[in-house]
PDB file as gemmi writes it, atoms N, CA and C in Angstrom:
CRYST1    1.000    1.000    1.000  90.00  90.00  90.00 P 1                      
ATOM      1  N   UNK A   1      62.939  33.685 114.358  1.00  0.00           N  
ATOM      2  CA  UNK A   1      62.038  33.860 114.591  1.00  0.00           C  
ATOM      3  C   UNK A   1      62.307  35.523 114.376  1.00  0.00           C  
ATOM      4  N   UNK A   2      60.276  36.209 114.060  1.00  0.00           N  
ATOM      5  CA  UNK A   2      60.397  36.978 113.322  1.00  0.00           C  
ATOM      6  C   UNK A   2      59.689  38.132 114.553  1.00  0.00           C  
ATOM      7  N   UNK A   3      59.934  39.479 114.320  1.00  0.00           N  
ATOM      8  CA  UNK A   3      59.385  39.847 115.381  1.00  0.00           C  
ATOM      9  C   UNK A   3      57.805  40.655 115.197  1.00  0.00           C  
ATOM     10  N   UNK A   4      57.123  40.923 116.322  1.00  0.00           N  
ATOM     11  CA  UNK A   4      55.642  41.312 115.861  1.00  0.00           C  
ATOM     12  C   UNK A   4      55.493  43.215 115.546  1.00  0.00           C  
ATOM     13  N   UNK A   5      54.529  43.335 114.757  1.00  0.00           N  
ATOM     14  CA  UNK A   5      54.429  44.331 114.783  1.00  0.00           C  
ATOM     15  C   UNK A   5      52.663  44.749 115.012  1.00  0.00           C  
ATOM     16  N   UNK A   6      52.551  45.708 115.535  1.00  0.00           N  
ATOM     17  CA  UNK A   6      51.365  46.206 116.273  1.00  0.00           C  
ATOM     18  C   UNK A   6      50.884  48.019 116.207  1.00  0.00           C  
ATOM     19  N   UNK A   7      50.117  47.944 115.664  1.00  0.00           N  
ATOM     20  CA  UNK A   7      48.758  49.424 115.784  1.00  0.00           C  
ATOM     21  C   UNK A   7      48.796  50.035 116.559  1.00  0.00           C  
ATOM     22  N   UNK A   8      48.899  50.871 116.348  1.00  0.00           N  
ATOM     23  CA  UNK A   8      48.938  52.052 117.590  1.00  0.00           C  
ATOM     24  C   UNK A   8      47.224  52.736 117.588  1.00  0.00           C  
ATOM     25  N   UNK A   9      46.724  52.838 118.214  1.00  0.00           N  
ATOM     26  CA  UNK A   9      45.080  53.425 118.782  1.00  0.00           C  
ATOM     27  C   UNK A   9      45.244  54.109 120.019  1.00  0.00           C  
ATOM     28  N   UNK A  10      44.786  55.703 119.648  1.00  0.00           N  
ATOM     29  CA  UNK A  10      44.485  56.454 120.379  1.00  0.00           C  
ATOM     30  C   UNK A  10      43.626  56.579 121.370  1.00  0.00           C  
ATOM     31  N   UNK A  11      43.283  56.034 122.641  1.00  0.00           N  
ATOM     32  CA  UNK A  11      42.059  56.155 123.279  1.00  0.00           C  
ATOM     33  C   UNK A  11      42.119  57.669 123.651  1.00  0.00           C  
ATOM     34  N   UNK A  12      40.531  58.201 124.372  1.00  0.00           N  
ATOM     35  CA  UNK A  12      39.932  59.296 124.195  1.00  0.00           C  
ATOM     36  C   UNK A  12      40.489  60.510 125.218  1.00  0.00           C  
ATOM     37  N   UNK A  13      41.763  59.845 125.816  1.00  0.00           N  
ATOM     38  CA  UNK A  13      42.514  61.035 126.349  1.00  0.00           C  
ATOM     39  C   UNK A  13      43.802  61.368 125.789  1.00  0.00           C  
ATOM     40  N   UNK A  14      43.972  60.748 124.641  1.00  0.00           N  
ATOM     41  CA  UNK A  14      44.962  61.267 123.655  1.00  0.00           C  
ATOM     42  C   UNK A  14      46.097  60.006 124.542  1.00  0.00           C  
ATOM     43  N   UNK A  15      46.222  59.330 124.752  1.00  0.00           N  
ATOM     44  CA  UNK A  15      47.362  57.995 125.148  1.00  0.00           C  
ATOM     45  C   UNK A  15      46.842  57.278 124.556  1.00  0.00           C  
ATOM     46  N   UNK A  16      48.491  56.703 124.108  1.00  0.00           N  
ATOM     47  CA  UNK A  16      48.466  55.217 122.546  1.00  0.00           C  
ATOM     48  C   UNK A  16      48.205  54.106 123.532  1.00  0.00           C  
ATOM     49  N   UNK A  17      47.385  53.027 123.151  1.00  0.00           N  
ATOM     50  CA  UNK A  17      47.414  51.974 123.515  1.00  0.00           C  
ATOM     51  C   UNK A  17      48.149  50.850 121.939  1.00  0.00           C  
ATOM     52  N   UNK A  18      48.082  50.072 122.543  1.00  0.00           N  
ATOM     53  CA  UNK A  18      47.948  48.217 121.173  1.00  0.00           C  
ATOM     54  C   UNK A  18      46.720  47.985 120.714  1.00  0.00           C  
ATOM     55  N   UNK A  19      46.880  48.677 119.332  1.00  0.00           N  
ATOM     56  CA  UNK A  19      45.396  48.225 119.055  1.00  0.00           C  
ATOM     57  C   UNK A  19      45.185  47.046 118.441  1.00  0.00           C  
ATOM     58  N   UNK A  20      44.581  46.708 117.761  1.00  0.00           N  
ATOM     59  CA  UNK A  20      43.550  45.374 117.521  1.00  0.00           C  
ATOM     60  C   UNK A  20      44.385  44.500 116.422  1.00  0.00           C  
ATOM     61  N   UNK A  21      44.666  45.754 115.716  1.00  0.00           N  
ATOM     62  CA  UNK A  21      45.336  45.888 114.242  1.00  0.00           C  
ATOM     63  C   UNK A  21      45.382  46.751 113.023  1.00  0.00           C  
ATOM     64  N   UNK A  22      45.955  46.582 112.256  1.00  0.00           N  
ATOM     65  CA  UNK A  22      46.012  48.050 110.987  1.00  0.00           C  
ATOM     66  C   UNK A  22      45.148  48.187 110.577  1.00  0.00           C  
ATOM     67  N   UNK A  23      44.052  49.019 110.104  1.00  0.00           N  
ATOM     68  CA  UNK A  23      43.201  49.417 109.030  1.00  0.00           C  
ATOM     69  C   UNK A  23      43.968  49.451 107.574  1.00  0.00           C  
ATOM     70  N   UNK A  24      42.916  49.405 107.095  1.00  0.00           N  
ATOM     71  CA  UNK A  24      42.658  48.936 105.525  1.00  0.00           C  
ATOM     72  C   UNK A  24      43.263  49.593 104.857  1.00  0.00           C  
ATOM     73  N   UNK A  25      43.290  51.102 105.062  1.00  0.00           N  
ATOM     74  CA  UNK A  25      43.588  52.508 104.625  1.00  0.00           C  
ATOM     75  C   UNK A  25      45.409  52.743 104.812  1.00  0.00           C  
ATOM     76  N   UNK A  26      45.779  51.713 105.935  1.00  0.00           N  
ATOM     77  CA  UNK A  26      46.845  52.165 106.650  1.00  0.00           C  
ATOM     78  C   UNK A  26      48.362  51.152 105.811  1.00  0.00           C  
ATOM     79  N   UNK A  27      47.043  49.665 105.330  1.00  0.00           N  
ATOM     80  CA  UNK A  27      47.804  48.791 104.322  1.00  0.00           C  
ATOM     81  C   UNK A  27      47.919  49.221 102.987  1.00  0.00           C  
ATOM     82  N   UNK A  28      46.934  50.123 102.686  1.00  0.00           N  
ATOM     83  CA  UNK A  28      46.829  50.607 101.243  1.00  0.00           C  
ATOM     84  C   UNK A  28      48.020  51.883 101.102  1.00  0.00           C  
ATOM     85  N   UNK A  29      48.071  52.428 101.895  1.00  0.00           N  
ATOM     86  CA  UNK A  29      49.055  53.488 102.043  1.00  0.00           C  
ATOM     87  C   UNK A  29      50.766  52.674 101.420  1.00  0.00           C  
ATOM     88  N   UNK A  30      50.711  51.691 102.400  1.00  0.00           N  
ATOM     89  CA  UNK A  30      51.989  50.807 102.382  1.00  0.00           C  
ATOM     90  C   UNK A  30      51.955  50.098 100.967  1.00  0.00           C  
ATOM     91  N   UNK A  31      50.873  49.384 100.019  1.00  0.00           N  
ATOM     92  CA  UNK A  31      50.920  48.956  98.820  1.00  0.00           C  
ATOM     93  C   UNK A  31      50.800  47.714  99.613  1.00  0.00           C  
ATOM     94  N   UNK A  32      50.015  47.125 100.566  1.00  0.00           N  
ATOM     95  CA  UNK A  32      49.875  45.706 100.781  1.00  0.00           C  
ATOM     96  C   UNK A  32      48.367  45.922 100.846  1.00  0.00           C  
ATOM     97  N   UNK A  33      47.928  44.575 101.009  1.00  0.00           N  
ATOM     98  CA  UNK A  33      46.258  43.706 100.593  1.00  0.00           C  
ATOM     99  C   UNK A  33      46.550  42.512 101.470  1.00  0.00           C  
ATOM    100  N   UNK A  34      44.949  42.475 101.737  1.00  0.00           N  
ATOM    101  CA  UNK A  34      44.951  41.749 103.123  1.00  0.00           C  
ATOM    102  C   UNK A  34      45.738  40.604 102.870  1.00  0.00           C  
ATOM    103  N   UNK A  35      45.771  39.888 101.923  1.00  0.00           N  
ATOM    104  CA  UNK A  35      46.487  38.771 101.909  1.00  0.00           C  
ATOM    105  C   UNK A  35      47.361  38.765 101.908  1.00  0.00           C  
ATOM    106  N   UNK A  36      48.080  39.828 101.738  1.00  0.00           N  
ATOM    107  CA  UNK A  36      49.469  39.756 101.742  1.00  0.00           C  
ATOM    108  C   UNK A  36      49.692  40.203 102.887  1.00  0.00           C  
ATOM    109  N   UNK A  37      49.547  40.985 103.745  1.00  0.00           N  
ATOM    110  CA  UNK A  37      49.170  41.246 105.122  1.00  0.00           C  
ATOM    111  C   UNK A  37      49.140  40.250 106.324  1.00  0.00           C  
ATOM    112  N   UNK A  38      48.070  39.194 105.615  1.00  0.00           N  
ATOM    113  CA  UNK A  38      47.798  37.998 106.568  1.00  0.00           C  
ATOM    114  C   UNK A  38      48.922  36.613 106.227  1.00  0.00           C  
ATOM    115  N   UNK A  39      49.737  36.587 105.166  1.00  0.00           N  
ATOM    116  CA  UNK A  39      50.885  35.574 105.227  1.00  0.00           C  
ATOM    117  C   UNK A  39      51.997  36.899 105.848  1.00  0.00           C  
ATOM    118  N   UNK A  40      52.470  37.810 106.258  1.00  0.00           N  
ATOM    119  CA  UNK A  40      52.998  38.278 106.807  1.00  0.00           C  
ATOM    120  C   UNK A  40      52.950  38.368 107.939  1.00  0.00           C  
ATOM    121  N   UNK A  41      51.405  37.532 108.777  1.00  0.00           N  
ATOM    122  CA  UNK A  41      51.416  37.754 110.134  1.00  0.00           C  
ATOM    123  C   UNK A  41      50.728  39.555 110.434  1.00  0.00           C  
ATOM    124  N   UNK A  42      50.780  40.093 109.638  1.00  0.00           N  
ATOM    125  CA  UNK A  42      50.530  41.680 110.097  1.00  0.00           C  
ATOM    126  C   UNK A  42      49.229  41.294 110.706  1.00  0.00           C  
ATOM    127  N   UNK A  43      48.696  42.159 111.815  1.00  0.00           N  
ATOM    128  CA  UNK A  43      47.074  41.831 112.193  1.00  0.00           C  
ATOM    129  C   UNK A  43      46.783  43.040 111.215  1.00  0.00           C  
ATOM    130  N   UNK A  44      45.374  42.570 111.072  1.00  0.00           N  
ATOM    131  CA  UNK A  44      44.565  44.188 110.563  1.00  0.00           C  
ATOM    132  C   UNK A  44      42.661  43.698 111.275  1.00  0.00           C  
ATOM    133  N   UNK A  45      42.820  45.213 111.215  1.00  0.00           N  
ATOM    134  CA  UNK A  45      41.512  45.395 111.794  1.00  0.00           C  
ATOM    135  C   UNK A  45      40.114  45.356 110.936  1.00  0.00           C  
ATOM    136  N   UNK A  46      39.288  44.824 110.443  1.00  0.00           N  
ATOM    137  CA  UNK A  46      38.408  45.214 109.128  1.00  0.00           C  
ATOM    138  C   UNK A  46      37.567  46.450 109.528  1.00  0.00           C  
ATOM    139  N   UNK A  47      37.128  46.737 111.109  1.00  0.00           N  
ATOM    140  CA  UNK A  47      35.956  47.417 111.790  1.00  0.00           C  
ATOM    141  C   UNK A  47      36.869  48.744 111.472  1.00  0.00           C  
ATOM    142  N   UNK A  48      38.339  48.972 111.919  1.00  0.00           N  
ATOM    143  CA  UNK A  48      38.742  50.133 111.925  1.00  0.00           C  
ATOM    144  C   UNK A  48      38.490  51.285 110.511  1.00  0.00           C  
ATOM    145  N   UNK A  49      38.272  52.443 110.433  1.00  0.00           N  
ATOM    146  CA  UNK A  49      38.027  53.745 109.203  1.00  0.00           C  
ATOM    147  C   UNK A  49      39.265  54.264 109.351  1.00  0.00           C  
ATOM    148  N   UNK A  50      40.579  54.417 110.492  1.00  0.00           N  
ATOM    149  CA  UNK A  50      40.906  55.546 110.358  1.00  0.00           C  
ATOM    150  C   UNK A  50      42.372  55.137 110.534  1.00  0.00           C  
ATOM    151  N   UNK A  51      43.093  56.704 109.969  1.00  0.00           N  
ATOM    152  CA  UNK A  51      44.565  56.456 109.380  1.00  0.00           C  
ATOM    153  C   UNK A  51      45.503  56.983 110.331  1.00  0.00           C  
ATOM    154  N   UNK A  52      46.296  56.437 110.962  1.00  0.00           N  
ATOM    155  CA  UNK A  52      47.359  57.200 111.929  1.00  0.00           C  
ATOM    156  C   UNK A  52      48.590  56.805 111.161  1.00  0.00           C  
ATOM    157  N   UNK A  53      48.872  58.245 110.959  1.00  0.00           N  
ATOM    158  CA  UNK A  53      50.591  58.355 110.034  1.00  0.00           C  
ATOM    159  C   UNK A  53      51.301  57.377 110.890  1.00  0.00           C  
ATOM    160  N   UNK A  54      51.322  57.609 112.312  1.00  0.00           N  
ATOM    161  CA  UNK A  54      52.158  56.607 112.721  1.00  0.00           C  
ATOM    162  C   UNK A  54      52.607  55.229 112.760  1.00  0.00           C  
ATOM    163  N   UNK A  55      51.013  54.764 112.758  1.00  0.00           N  
ATOM    164  CA  UNK A  55      51.248  53.585 112.117  1.00  0.00           C  
ATOM    165  C   UNK A  55      51.555  52.943 111.077  1.00  0.00           C  
ATOM    166  N   UNK A  56      51.579  53.828 109.794  1.00  0.00           N  
ATOM    167  CA  UNK A  56      52.231  53.650 108.330  1.00  0.00           C  
ATOM    168  C   UNK A  56      53.116  53.887 108.217  1.00  0.00           C  
ATOM    169  N   UNK A  57      54.058  54.778 109.198  1.00  0.00           N  
ATOM    170  CA  UNK A  57      55.598  54.555 109.530  1.00  0.00           C  
ATOM    171  C   UNK A  57      56.010  53.247 109.857  1.00  0.00           C  
ATOM    172  N   UNK A  58      55.455  53.271 111.482  1.00  0.00           N  
ATOM    173  CA  UNK A  58      56.087  51.388 111.529  1.00  0.00           C  
ATOM    174  C   UNK A  58      55.728  50.270 110.651  1.00  0.00           C  
ATOM    175  N   UNK A  59      54.482  50.256 109.369  1.00  0.00           N  
ATOM    176  CA  UNK A  59      54.261  48.903 109.236  1.00  0.00           C  
ATOM    177  C   UNK A  59      55.548  49.887 107.535  1.00  0.00           C  
ATOM    178  N   UNK A  60      56.395  50.472 107.457  1.00  0.00           N  
ATOM    179  CA  UNK A  60      57.377  50.687 106.176  1.00  0.00           C  
ATOM    180  C   UNK A  60      58.255  50.314 106.263  1.00  0.00           C  
ATOM    181  N   UNK A  61      58.975  50.753 108.440  1.00  0.00           N  
ATOM    182  CA  UNK A  61      59.788  50.758 108.921  1.00  0.00           C  
ATOM    183  C   UNK A  61      59.948  48.848 109.164  1.00  0.00           C  
ATOM    184  N   UNK A  62      59.077  48.263 108.826  1.00  0.00           N  
ATOM    185  CA  UNK A  62      58.708  46.772 109.594  1.00  0.00           C  
ATOM    186  C   UNK A  62      58.934  45.709 108.124  1.00  0.00           C  
ATOM    187  N   UNK A  63      58.560  46.248 106.832  1.00  0.00           N  
ATOM    188  CA  UNK A  63      58.461  45.600 105.247  1.00  0.00           C  
ATOM    189  C   UNK A  63      59.956  46.178 105.126  1.00  0.00           C  
ATOM    190  N   UNK A  64      60.721  46.803 105.121  1.00  0.00           N  
ATOM    191  CA  UNK A  64      62.158  47.165 105.077  1.00  0.00           C  
ATOM    192  C   UNK A  64      63.039  46.198 105.897  1.00  0.00           C  
ATOM    193  N   UNK A  65      62.502  45.490 107.264  1.00  0.00           N  
ATOM    194  CA  UNK A  65      63.265  44.716 108.277  1.00  0.00           C  
ATOM    195  C   UNK A  65      62.879  43.636 107.282  1.00  0.00           C  
ATOM    196  N   UNK A  66      61.759  42.576 106.993  1.00  0.00           N  
ATOM    197  CA  UNK A  66      61.086  41.379 106.625  1.00  0.00           C  
ATOM    198  C   UNK A  66      61.483  41.573 105.206  1.00  0.00           C  
ATOM    199  N   UNK A  67      61.146  42.038 104.133  1.00  0.00           N  
ATOM    200  CA  UNK A  67      61.088  42.210 102.792  1.00  0.00           C  
ATOM    201  C   UNK A  67      62.817  41.708 102.192  1.00  0.00           C  
ATOM    202  N   UNK A  68      63.365  41.004 101.998  1.00  0.00           N  
ATOM    203  CA  UNK A  68      64.422  41.006 101.416  1.00  0.00           C  
ATOM    204  C   UNK A  68      64.865  40.933  99.879  1.00  0.00           C  
ATOM    205  N   UNK A  69      65.897  41.604  99.511  1.00  0.00           N  
ATOM    206  CA  UNK A  69      65.663  42.052  98.338  1.00  0.00           C  
ATOM    207  C   UNK A  69      65.892  40.781  97.267  1.00  0.00           C  
ATOM    208  N   UNK A  70      65.287  40.517  96.545  1.00  0.00           N  
ATOM    209  CA  UNK A  70      65.896  39.665  95.403  1.00  0.00           C  
ATOM    210  C   UNK A  70      66.827  38.991  94.562  1.00  0.00           C  
ATOM    211  N   UNK A  71      67.511  38.225  94.528  1.00  0.00           N  
ATOM    212  CA  UNK A  71      69.339  38.104  94.347  1.00  0.00           C  
ATOM    213  C   UNK A  71      68.887  38.401  92.809  1.00  0.00           C  
ATOM    214  N   UNK A  72      69.843  38.316  92.154  1.00  0.00           N  
ATOM    215  CA  UNK A  72      70.047  38.994  90.616  1.00  0.00           C  
ATOM    216  C   UNK A  72      70.892  38.187  90.102  1.00  0.00           C  
ATOM    217  N   UNK A  73      70.253  37.236  88.734  1.00  0.00           N  
ATOM    218  CA  UNK A  73      71.594  36.345  88.470  1.00  0.00           C  
ATOM    219  C   UNK A  73      72.187  36.874  87.335  1.00  0.00           C  
ATOM    220  N   UNK A  74      73.685  37.052  87.661  1.00  0.00           N  
ATOM    221  CA  UNK A  74      74.459  37.965  86.140  1.00  0.00           C  
ATOM    222  C   UNK A  74      75.719  36.627  85.150  1.00  0.00           C  
TER     223      UNK A  74                                                      
END                                                                             
């Protein structure tokens, strides 16, 4: 069972809430495209244009836990 990752969006009063998905720019910052994000079951909100550094950090941490290092043959 894989853990779920959610984007954080800030309401008008400044309080955070669970977002609909990560923006394209946030995915671009961690070198992910839409196809790979959907394969990893990362939610993407194509309507969002904002960039939150908290979400970029959250994605980086998630990708470190999900992606396994490739085995090297000796």
